[in-house]
N, C-alpha and C positions, 0 to 999 in steps of 0.2 A: 397712389394709383396713377397709371399712365393715362394719356389722353384717350387712347382707344378704349380702355376699360371703362373710363368715366363716361364716354359716349354711349357704351352699351347699357350702362345703368340708368342713364337719364330717362325719365318718364316711365321707368319700370317699377312695378310694385314688388318690393322684396319682403318675403314672408319668413319670419323666424318662428319655428315651433319649439316651445320649451316644454319638456316632459314634466308632468306633475305626478307625484307619487300617489298611489291609490290611498283612499282614506283608511285609517286604522280601524279594523272591525271591532265591534263591541260584542262580547259574549252574551248569549241569550240567557234569560232566566233571572235577571236582576229584579228585586222587589223593593217597593218603597220602604224607607227606613232601614231595611235589612241588607240591601244590595245583594251580593252573592254569598252572604254569611251562611245560609242554609246548605248550599252545595259544599262550602268549605268545612262546615262542622260535620256534615254527613260523610264525606269522602274527599278530603282536601287533596290527597295525592292523585286520586283518579281524576278529579276535576281539572287540576293543573295539567296533568299529563295529556288530557284530551284536547287541550287548547291548541297545541302545535299542529296536530293533524287537521283540526277543523278550521283554524283561522290563520295559520301561517306564523311568520317570525315575530310579529308584535300584535297583541290583542288587548283591548281595554276591558277591565272588570271593575266592580265596585266593592271595595273593602269598607270604606267609610262614606256614608251618604254625603254628597257634595264635593267629594275629592276624586279626581281622575287617577286611576291606577293602570299602568301599562305593564303587562307581563311580557318580558323580553325573552325570546326563545332561540335566538340565533347566536352562535358562539362569537362571531365577529362583533355583533352589536353588544353582547355582554361584556366583551373585553373593552370596547369603546366606553361603555358605561362605567366600568370599574377602574380602568387605567387612564385612558385619555381624558375622560370627563371627571374622573375621581376627585381631583382637588377643587372643582367648581360645584360639586353636588353636596347637598346635605345628606345625612344618613338615612332619612326616610322614616316611615311610620313604625316599622318593626323595632328599630333601635330607639326611636323617640319614645315608644311605649315602654321599652325596657328601661330607659332613663327615668321616665315618670314612676315606674313601679319599683326600681331598684336604686335609683340615684345616678348622677352623672359619673361616667367612668371612661376608661380608654376604649371600651367596646362600643359605647354609645356616642362618644364625642365625634365631632367633624372638624375639618379645617385645622387651623393652628392650635385649637384646643386639644384636638386629638394628638397632634405632633408633640405638644408639651407633656401630655399625660403618658404618651408612649415612652418618652425619654425617662420619665420618673420610674416607670415599671421595668424598663429594659434590663437593669442590673439583676433582676430576679430570673432572667431567662438566658443568661450567658452560658457558654460552654462549661465553665467551671461550676456554676450553680447546678446545672442540669446533671452533670456527672455526680455531684454530691447527693442529688435526690434519688439516684438509681438504687442505692442501698435501701432507702425507705420503701420504694416501689416494690422491690423484690421481697423484702421482709414482710410487708403487709399482704402481698399475694400468697406467700408461703404460709402465713398464718391462716388465711382463708382455706387453703387446700388441706391443712392439717385438721380442720374441723369436719371435713366431709368423710363419709364412710362408704365403702363399696356397696352398691345396691341402693344407695340413697337417691331419691328423686329431688332434684334441686331446681328451684326457680332461678335460672341463670341470670335473667335480667335483674331481678331483685338483688341477687348476690353481687353482681357487678356494680350496681348502684352503691351498695354498702361498702364494697372495696374501694370504689372511687372516692367516697366520702372519707374513708379511713386514710387514704393516701393524701387527700386534701388536708385533713386535720394535722397530719404530721409535717407536711411541707409548709403550710401556712401558719399553724399554731404550735409547731414543734411537739405536738402530742401533749400539751400542757393542760388540756381540758380534762376534767374528771369524767368518769364513765357515764354518770347520769346526765351531765351537761352535754356530752358528746352524742348520746343517743337522742336527746331532745333536739339537738342541732340537726342531726341526720333526718329526723322526721319533719322538722320545720322546713328544711331545705327542699325536701321532696314535695311538700305542699306548694312552696313558692315556685319550683320548677314547673310543675303542672299548671299552675295558675297563670304564669307568664305566657305560656303557649296558647292557652285558651283566650286570654284577654286581648292579645294582639289581633285575633280574628274577629272579635265581637265589636260592635259599635261602642263608642265611649260610654253612652248612657247605660249600657248593660251592667257595667261594673259598679254603678251607683245604686242598683236595686238591692233591697234588704234581703238578700238570699244567703243561705248557709254557706254556699261556695265562696261568696265574696267575704263573708265574715272570717271563714277559715284562712283565706289568703291573707287578709289584713293582719290577723293575729299572728300567723306564722312569720310574716315579714318583720313585724315588730319584735318578735322573739329572737330572730336571727340577728337583727341589729343590736339587740340588748346583749346577746352572747359575745358579739365582736367587741362591743364597747367595754364589757367586763374584762375581756382578754387584754385590751389596750391598757386599761387601768392597772391590771396586774403586772404588765411589763414595766410600766412607768414606776410603780411602787417598788418593784424588786430592783430596778436599775440594771437588770441583766439582759444583755443582748444575746438572744438565743440563736441568731443567724438565720432565722426563718423569714418568710416574706413579710410577716407582720412587723418584725423588727426593722427590716429594710425600709418599709414605708414610713415608720416612725422617724428614721434618719433622713428621709428624703426631704428636699427643699424645693419650693416653687422657684423655677428658674427665672421668673420675672421679679418677684418680690423678695426672694431669699428666705421667705417664711416657711416654717414647717407645714406639712399638710394638716388640715383640721381633722378631728376625729370623724366628722361626717364624710369628708372626702375619702379617708382610708376605709371607712365602713362600706361606702359605695363601691370602691374598687374590689374589695374582698368579696362582697356579696355578689357582684356581677360575675367575677371570675369563678366563684364557687358554683353559681347556677349554670353558667355557660360551660365551664370545664368539666364539672362532675357529670352532667347530663350527657354530653357528647362522648366522653370517655366510656361511660357505662354502656351506651348504645353500641359503639364500635366494637368494644370487647365482646359484647353479647353476639353480635353478628359474626365476628371471626370464629368464635367457638361453635356457633351454629353451622357455619360452612365446613369447618373441619369435621364435625360429626356427620355431615351429609356426604362427604366425599373421602372415603378411606385412603384413596391414592394420594390426594393432596396432604392429608394428615401424615401419611407415611413419609412423604418427602420432607415435611417440616421436621419430623422426629429424626430422620437420618441426618439432616443438616445440623440440628442441635447436637446430636451425638458426635458428629465429625468435628464441629468447631469447639464445643465446650467440654467434651469428654464427661468427666464426673463433677466438674466444678460449676458453681453458680454463674449465671449471666452477669456481665459487668457492662459499664458504659462503653468500653472499647469494643465489645462484641456487637453492639447494635448495628453497625454498618458492615459487619462481617457475616451477616446472615441474609444473603441476597434473596433466597427463596421466601423466607418468612416476611421480608420486607415487601416482596411482590404480593404475597397473600394479603397483607394489610392494605397495600395500594388498591388491589382489586376489590377489597371490602369497602374501601372509601369510594370506589366508583359505583358498585352495584347497590350498596346500602348506605349511601351518603346520609348523614344525620341532619343536614340542613335542607329545608324544603321551601323557604322563602327568604330571600335576602333583598333588602330594599335600599333605595336611594331616593332623593327628591331634588327636582330642578329648582334652582334659586332664581335663575333668569331664563329667558327664552333660549332653548338649547337645541342644537342640531344632533339628532341621533340617526345615523345612516341617511336615508333619503327623506326623513321626516323632521319637521320643526315642531318641537314640543314646548308648550307654554310653561311659564314659571309656575311652581306649585304643583307640578305633576309628579305622582309617585311612579318610580320605575322599580320593577322587581323581577327577579329570576329565581328559578327552582333548580338547585343543584341535583336533587334526586331525579327529576325528569330529564335534565340535560345529560346526565351520565348514563341514561338508558336510551338515548336517542339512536335508533338503528342507522341513521345517516352518518353517525360519528363512530359507532362501535359495532363491529360485526357480532351477530348473535348476542345482543346486549343483555339478555336475561341469563346467559350462561356465566357461571363463576369460573373464570379462567385466569389464574395468576400469570401464566406464560404470555398473555397478551402484552405484558409489560417488559418482555425481554428486550435487551439491547436498546435501540433508539425508538421503540414504539411510541413513546410519549412525544418525541420531537416530531413525529409524522402527523400528529393530530393538529387540527386547526387551532390557532391561538384562541383561548377562551373555552375550549371544549372540555377540559378536565380541570376542575377548580376545587381540590379537596380542602384547601384552606383560604379560599378567596384569592384576590389579586390586587395589585396596586398598593397604595400607601396604607390601606386599611386591611391588608392581609393579616391573618391571625398572628398575634404577637407570640403565642405559645405553640407554634407549629412544631418546632424541634422538640420541645418538651413533650408534646402529645405523642409524637412518633416514638420517642424514647420510652415513654410510659407503656405504649401499646406493645412494643417488642418485648420489653422486660416482663410484663405481666403474662403475655401469652407464652413466652418461653418458660416461665416459672410454673405456670399452671399445667401446661400440656406435658411437661416432662414427668409429672407425678400422677396425673389422672387422665382417663379417656372418657369422654362423654358419648352417650348414645341417645338417639332419638327413637321414639316409637315408630315402627315400620310405616312408611308411607306418609309420615306426618310432614306437612309443610307449614311453616310459620309465616304469618302475614304481617306486613308492616303497618304501624299506626303512627300518624304524625301528630305530636303534641308540641312540646317545646323542641323536641328533635324527632327524627324518624327512628322508631325503635320497634323491637318485636312486640306484637300484641300479647302473646303469652309464650314463654320459652321454658318448658319443663324438660329436663334431660336427666338421664340416669348416670350416676358416677360409677366408673369402673377402674380397676387398677391399671397402671401403665406397664406394659411389658417392655423389656429392653429393646431399643431400636437399633438396627444395624447402622454402621457408619457408612458414609458415602465413599465408594471406592475411589482411589486416586487422590 
């Protein structure tokens, strides 16, 4: 500072104003012991969706008494949470509860433990392995279609759950389970899937109550683990490498100790992937078929593209990326009907999130279902419009606005597998049959382990030959 400037400052009071962020609002209606559990159990999607308009980009709710939970609703802050802060955050209550209920796995682990587990599982999700799985996906979808008859009313949601479990059994267990064991596994997994979604929302003490719901969950979980253990014993006894995911995990070695994975570790990975993968796949497939039944123009374009690209032959792995319109239909389904409704993280140390400083031990959460329907991000967000994804539409969105498989180091390990499965199954089913809804029927979503159709009954009709795309 020169002498003239110094003279002007002498004796003067210099006031510096530091802007402080507004306090994070707290959602009304929290009750002692229950927090916001009643609102979440009554209408979790509606409750979460209402928070953005009422409270703004960040709001506090109570999932577990004594624990602060912030719902993050701004795309930039969500990206900060998942990508920038990702390595420094724990996975949070949802994944912690999954770990308690299903065992530690790549889905529930955080930090270096997640990195280590991800490397162990990665060989199952390579380009080569996924290409090999396409034949299984197509054959199982074809088997389901062959059992339907024209005029039959099908519970499509239930049919897609069974199909997803069929595909799981073949990719994980190589179809080695006998029919009785497989049917029991299917039923037990359904109980576990529903139980995980409910238990995450309830206070911890609720799962210790001697209720039929809790007993069914505990029994089903034990039965699934016993089935996986028996399959492992069978593989070891036979000495036969079936080339499936179970065999791959038996060959895997801990990168630190060099030791093989324990049966408990393998069981937890398979159980978690089964619950997470089966439930989400079934829900997305159901929503795609629902939207095709609702909009004949969209369905006609899908059929024309399939006829143009495939002709009379079955879909293959190489075709998956050669069906751009069907891929847009699936992308739009993942936007409008995203199956994830609460993704959590937890601060380990005092953390800066945007303009707020968040204490250690705070739960951070966001809702993909609400995010993808935000009118500030998507024009006419409740309209199903596959062409909103033409050209570079996705690149024009703010970072963090569209997260079909999450983001950052914890992005879904099976994203390419899932997209391949969705394209293969939809192409196989819709070339053979056409579903119709009752006139004027609208299907409502319900959020349990995933966001799925509450009830989805549709009538099977024969597929007429579709015209090919000109040019």
